N, CA, C and O of each residue as an XYZ file, in Angstrom:
408
protein
N      20.107    -65.256     -2.994
C      20.833    -64.889     -3.820
C      22.222    -64.544     -2.178
O      21.773    -64.248     -1.071
N      23.322    -64.638     -2.356
C      24.074    -64.538     -1.802
C      24.401    -63.276     -1.029
O      23.693    -62.311     -1.314
N      24.975    -63.164     -0.462
C      25.934    -62.031      0.136
C      27.232    -62.674      0.714
O      27.399    -63.825      1.116
N      28.233    -61.484      0.643
C      29.903    -61.428      1.355
C      29.956    -61.363      2.221
O      28.780    -61.001      2.259
N      30.266    -61.351      3.341
C      31.040    -60.225      3.774
C      32.500    -60.033      4.728
O      33.150    -61.077      4.778
N      32.930    -59.202      5.265
C      33.966    -59.532      6.019
C      34.375    -59.021      7.024
O      33.857    -57.972      7.405
N      35.156    -59.467      7.559
C      34.965    -59.484      9.246
C      36.521    -59.784      9.869
O      37.022    -60.872      9.585
N      37.369    -58.735     10.802
C      38.003    -58.750     11.024
C      38.274    -57.354     11.491
O      37.220    -56.743     11.317
N      39.127    -56.593     11.971
C      39.409    -55.133     12.773
C      39.515    -54.180     11.769
O      40.144    -54.456     10.748
N      38.821    -52.755     11.961
C      38.452    -52.495     11.170
C      39.494    -51.954      9.521
O      39.217    -51.973      8.322
N      41.014    -51.423     10.504
C      42.451    -51.175      9.776
C      42.371    -51.930      8.455
O      42.528    -51.483      7.319
N      42.093    -53.176      8.849
C      42.679    -54.505      7.988
C      41.393    -54.553      7.172
O      41.746    -55.136      6.146
N      39.693    -54.175      7.019
C      39.006    -54.672      6.113
C      38.219    -52.842      5.701
O      37.135    -52.712      5.132
N      38.800    -52.066      6.006
C      37.855    -50.825      5.923
C      37.776    -51.203      4.129
O      36.656    -51.282      3.624
N      38.861    -51.390      3.369
C      38.940    -50.983      2.183
C      38.393    -51.826      1.032
O      38.670    -51.618     -0.149
N      37.216    -53.251      1.688
C      36.383    -54.598      0.947
C      35.584    -53.388      0.356
O      35.641    -52.941     -0.789
N      34.798    -52.952      1.450
C      33.378    -51.846      1.910
C      33.051    -51.046     -0.026
O      31.965    -50.699     -0.488
N      34.285    -51.000     -0.641
C      35.196    -50.478     -1.695
C      35.344    -51.151     -3.581
O      35.657    -50.903     -4.746
N      34.726    -52.319     -2.417
C      34.727    -53.376     -3.534
C      32.798    -53.884     -3.956
O      32.469    -54.527     -4.953
N      31.738    -53.307     -2.763
C      30.721    -53.698     -2.159
C      30.495    -54.466     -1.347
O      29.281    -54.657     -1.412
N      31.005    -55.201     -0.404
C      30.953    -56.043      0.436
C      30.606    -55.310      1.314
O      30.755    -54.089      1.360
N      29.629    -56.679      2.835
C      29.261    -56.120      3.824
C      30.701    -55.581      4.904
O      30.965    -56.243      5.908
N      31.301    -54.675      4.633
C      32.028    -54.824      6.485
C      31.235    -55.489      7.924
O      30.069    -55.412      8.313
N      32.334    -56.097      8.433
C      31.937    -56.352     10.445
C      33.103    -56.122     11.330
O      33.327    -57.161     11.950
N      34.237    -54.836     11.752
C      35.129    -54.023     11.716
C      34.644    -55.322     13.451
O      33.486    -55.632     13.172
N      34.934    -55.946     14.631
C      35.397    -56.711     15.222
C      36.590    -56.016     16.009
O      37.437    -55.336     15.430
N      36.584    -56.207     17.149
C      37.730    -55.353     18.332
C      38.404    -56.934     19.037
O      39.549    -57.349     19.217
N      37.380    -57.350     19.229
C      38.172    -58.867     19.772
C      37.866    -59.902     18.984
O      37.493    -59.704     17.828
N      38.042    -61.797     19.779
C      37.732    -62.559     18.853
C      36.465    -63.040     19.731
O      35.876    -64.064     19.384
N      36.113    -62.440     20.670
C      34.471    -62.922     21.706
C      33.549    -62.033     20.618
O      32.517    -62.426     20.075
N      34.119    -60.891     20.471
C      33.095    -59.972     19.289
C      32.865    -60.487     18.031
O      31.839    -60.347     17.365
N      33.877    -61.097     17.733
C      34.401    -61.544     16.278
C      32.806    -63.280     15.776
O      32.098    -63.419     14.779
N      32.950    -64.229     17.175
C      32.412    -65.152     17.407
C      30.772    -65.128     17.567
O      29.954    -65.782     16.921
N      30.574    -64.319     18.464
C      29.695    -63.761     18.107
C      28.895    -62.980     16.348
O      27.676    -62.925     16.188
N      29.481    -62.693     15.730
C      29.439    -61.571     14.875
C      28.977    -63.059     13.659
O      27.817    -63.269     13.306
N      29.851    -63.676     13.332
C      30.504    -64.948     12.856
C      29.014    -66.053     12.840
O      28.594    -66.894     12.045
N      28.536    -65.510     14.178
C      27.080    -67.050     14.769
C      26.208    -65.933     13.417
O      25.428    -66.193     12.500
N      26.821    -64.714     13.901
C      25.141    -64.153     13.601
C      24.807    -64.285     12.054
O      23.736    -64.789     11.715
N      26.091    -63.650     10.741
C      25.904    -64.016     10.025
C      25.897    -65.124      9.043
O      25.470    -65.016      7.894
N      26.645    -66.729      9.831
C      25.998    -67.717      9.467
C      24.450    -68.053      9.409
O      24.032    -68.979      8.714
N      23.408    -67.043     10.378
C      22.090    -67.296     10.070
C      21.525    -66.831      9.097
O      20.401    -66.974      8.616
N      22.760    -66.020      8.736
C      21.743    -64.664      7.638
C      22.016    -65.082      6.140
O      22.445    -66.226      5.987
N      21.751    -64.005      4.582
C      21.597    -64.971      4.025
C      24.089    -64.878      3.193
O      24.568    -64.740      2.067
N      24.361    -64.954      3.798
C      25.953    -64.323      3.692
C      26.313    -66.154      3.179
O      25.965    -67.142      3.825
N      26.894    -66.153      2.193
C      27.688    -67.361      1.504
C      28.911    -67.563      1.771
O      29.331    -68.633      2.213
N      29.638    -66.530      1.525
C      31.233    -66.014      2.298
C      31.500    -65.385      3.381
O      30.557    -64.787      3.899
N      32.208    -65.354      3.733
C      32.961    -64.790      5.614
C      33.734    -65.032      4.433
O      33.774    -65.931      3.592
N      34.611    -63.459      4.718
C      36.242    -63.665      4.604
C      36.586    -62.984      6.298
O      35.991    -62.029      6.799
N      37.819    -63.876      7.009
C      38.232    -63.103      8.323
C      39.350    -63.315      7.780
O      39.838    -64.054      6.926
N      39.852    -61.948      8.934
C      41.699    -61.837      9.051
C      42.117    -62.976      9.664
O      41.299    -63.492     10.426
N      42.996    -63.417      9.555
C      43.984    -64.550      9.831
C      44.056    -64.099     11.463
O      43.648    -65.125     12.007
N      44.304    -63.280     12.374
C      44.294    -62.401     13.916
C      43.639    -62.866     14.038
O      43.819    -63.832     14.779
N      42.597    -62.716     13.600
C      41.114    -62.590     14.360
C      40.947    -64.128     14.371
O      40.794    -64.855     15.353
N      41.004    -64.431     13.183
C      40.685    -66.258     13.278
C      41.575    -66.865     14.254
O      41.065    -67.980     14.363
N      42.322    -66.853     14.835
C      43.674    -67.396     15.440
C      42.634    -68.337     16.701
O      42.738    -69.452     17.212
N      41.311    -66.814     16.873
C      41.402    -66.693     18.728
C      39.684    -67.726     18.701
O      38.899    -68.091     19.575
N      39.763    -67.882     17.014
C      38.583    -68.568     16.844
C      38.394    -69.871     15.499
O      37.731    -70.214     14.520
N      39.330    -70.141     16.212
C      39.753    -71.991     16.171
C      38.627    -72.701     15.689
O      38.357    -73.058     14.542
N      37.883    -72.876     16.987
C      37.109    -73.956     17.190
C      35.664    -73.628     16.228
O      35.069    -74.595     15.754
N      35.193    -72.339     15.999
C      33.631    -71.823     16.187
C      34.077    -71.593     14.555
O      33.120    -71.146     13.923
N      35.683    -71.854     13.457
C      35.844    -71.695     12.506
C      35.255    -73.057     11.368
O      34.965    -73.032     10.172
N      35.256    -74.202     12.420
C      36.148    -75.530     11.853
C      34.286    -75.917     12.678
O      33.991    -77.089     12.445
N      33.720    -75.538     13.090
C      32.388    -75.554     12.491
C      31.862    -75.818     11.793
O      31.535    -76.999     11.676
N      31.438    -74.788     10.847
C      31.313    -75.284      9.350
C      31.804    -75.269      8.172
O      31.571    -74.657      7.129
N      32.971    -76.527      8.731
C      33.683    -76.966      7.459
C      33.075    -78.402      7.586
O      32.999    -79.116      8.586
N      32.549    -78.696      5.943
C      32.137    -80.069      5.875
C      30.343    -79.484      5.204
O      29.682    -79.985      4.294
N      30.021    -78.299      6.082
C      28.910    -76.632      4.722
C      28.955    -76.294      4.264
O      29.801    -75.408      4.136
N      28.142    -76.574      3.501
C      28.149    -75.671      1.927
C      27.814    -74.133      2.338
O      27.658    -73.119      1.658
N      27.782    -74.313      3.337
C      27.593    -72.162      3.383
C      27.085    -72.146      4.408
O      26.055    -72.734      4.739
N      28.361    -70.848      5.593
C      28.588    -69.801      4.373
C      30.754    -70.881      4.423
O      31.746    -71.307      5.015
N      30.235    -70.715      3.636
C      32.262    -70.888      3.218
C      33.149    -69.873      3.559
O      33.227    -68.848      2.881
N      34.244    -70.189      5.163
C      35.312    -68.958      6.195
C      35.915    -69.651      5.245
O      36.019    -70.828      4.901
N      36.441    -68.171      4.772
C      38.197    -67.825      3.650
C      39.314    -67.007      4.718
O      39.212    -65.781      4.679
N      40.112    -67.430      5.436
C      40.968    -66.248      5.881
C      42.049    -65.555      5.069
O      42.998    -66.062      4.470
N      41.839    -64.811      5.137
C      42.992    -63.579      4.713
C      43.902    -63.043      5.717
O      43.720    -63.013      6.934
N      45.152    -62.521      4.889
C      45.431    -61.369      5.386
C      45.358    -60.510      6.177
O      45.042    -59.568      5.451
N      45.439    -59.981      7.518
C      45.471    -58.110      7.585
C      46.094    -57.751      8.043
O      46.641    -58.542      8.812
N      46.639    -56.281      8.061
C      46.808    -55.036      7.189
C      48.361    -55.677      9.003
O      49.372    -55.056      8.674
N      48.572    -56.138      9.792
C      49.087    -56.744     11.203
C      49.965    -58.099     10.732
O      50.763    -58.657     11.485
N      49.687    -58.519      9.396
C      51.175    -60.095      9.000
C      49.525    -60.568      8.704
O      48.316    -60.338      8.663
N      51.205    -61.815      8.477
C      50.678    -62.943      7.765
C      51.042    -63.497      8.303
O      52.149    -63.392      8.829
N      49.910    -64.743      8.470
C      50.353    -66.467      9.696
C      50.701    -67.272      8.600
O      51.679    -68.020      8.565
N      49.531    -67.031      7.328
C      49.795    -68.682      6.523
C      49.151    -69.074      6.422
O      49.019    -69.738      5.394
N      47.942    -69.023      7.586
C      47.276    -70.253      7.456
C      45.904    -70.347      6.544
O      45.537    -71.337      5.912
N      45.276    -69.149      6.628
C      45.030    -68.790      4.476
C      45.369    -69.662      3.637
O      44.678    -70.296      2.839
N      46.874    -69.684      3.912
C      47.326    -70.098      2.038
C      47.294    -71.162      2.122
O      47.355    -71.853      1.105
N      47.138    -71.954      3.898
C      48.059    -73.533      4.025
C      46.362    -74.265      3.555
O      46.166    -75.296      2.912
N      45.334    -73.311      4.140
C      44.242    -73.824      4.198
C      43.954    -73.932      2.627
O      43.226    -74.873      2.312
N      44.364    -73.202      1.713
C      44.120    -73.536      0.296
C      44.367    -74.595     -0.177
O      43.589    -75.462     -0.575
N      45.928    -74.567     -0.147
C      46.543    -75.288     -0.407
C      46.240    -76.810     -0.025
O      46.419    -77.778     -0.764
N      45.771    -76.823      1.209
C      44.723    -78.389      1.783
C      42.925    -78.742      0.750
O      42.166    -79.665      0.456
N      43.080    -77.372      0.595
C      41.685    -77.448     -0.499
C      42.099    -78.309     -2.198
O      41.706    -79.220     -2.927
N      42.878    -77.517     -2.127
C      43.573    -77.727     -2.863
C      43.725    -79.281     -3.385
O      43.161    -79.928     -4.268
N      44.647    -79.545     -2.525
C      45.612    -81.002     -2.323
C      44.150    -82.270     -1.910
O      44.360    -83.474     -1.762
N      42.912    -81.692     -1.808
C      41.493    -82.705     -0.942
C      41.026    -82.856     -2.983
O      40.627    -83.963     -3.344
N      41.106    -82.008     -3.794
C      40.319    -81.936     -4.584
C      41.323    -82.555     -5.585
O      41.094    -83.764     -5.615
N      42.126    -82.302     -6.242
C      42.573    -82.796     -7.218
C      43.898    -83.932     -6.611
O      44.635    -84.388     -7.485
N      44.200    -84.414     -4.938
C      44.764    -85.604     -5.264
C      45.772    -84.921     -4.713
O      45.491    -85.482     -3.654
N      46.217    -84.590     -4.571
C      47.900    -84.275     -4.248
C      48.674    -82.890     -4.471
O      48.148    -81.876     -4.929
N      49.489    -82.966     -4.227
C      50.198    -81.596     -3.951
C      50.502    -80.716     -5.400
O      51.460    -81.121     -6.058
N      49.517    -79.191     -6.085
C      50.485    -79.246     -7.023
C      51.797    -77.867     -7.220
O      52.066    -77.203     -8.221
N      52.371    -77.828     -5.883
C      52.690    -76.720     -5.964
C      54.040    -76.779     -5.750
O      54.713    -75.748     -5.768
């Protein structure tokens, strides 16, 4: 059975622990890269990454596109929303449906 991880700054992700998700607080992009690859090698089927952290890890995250596992999903953090997470979801929906539904 796959597990779900949340990766980002502590203040943005600690609430996910109450939902039973595994949280992995990191202090920057370099530490985030290392943790992302470590989690990908384990039984994590979904890895949520805060948008602020993902901004410094774009190449690493792109390496997982087209692979069935893990799914990397961007989420907003407490420091704001860049819109990248929503844009990715919109792109996936457009690809699946064949047109923009919004």
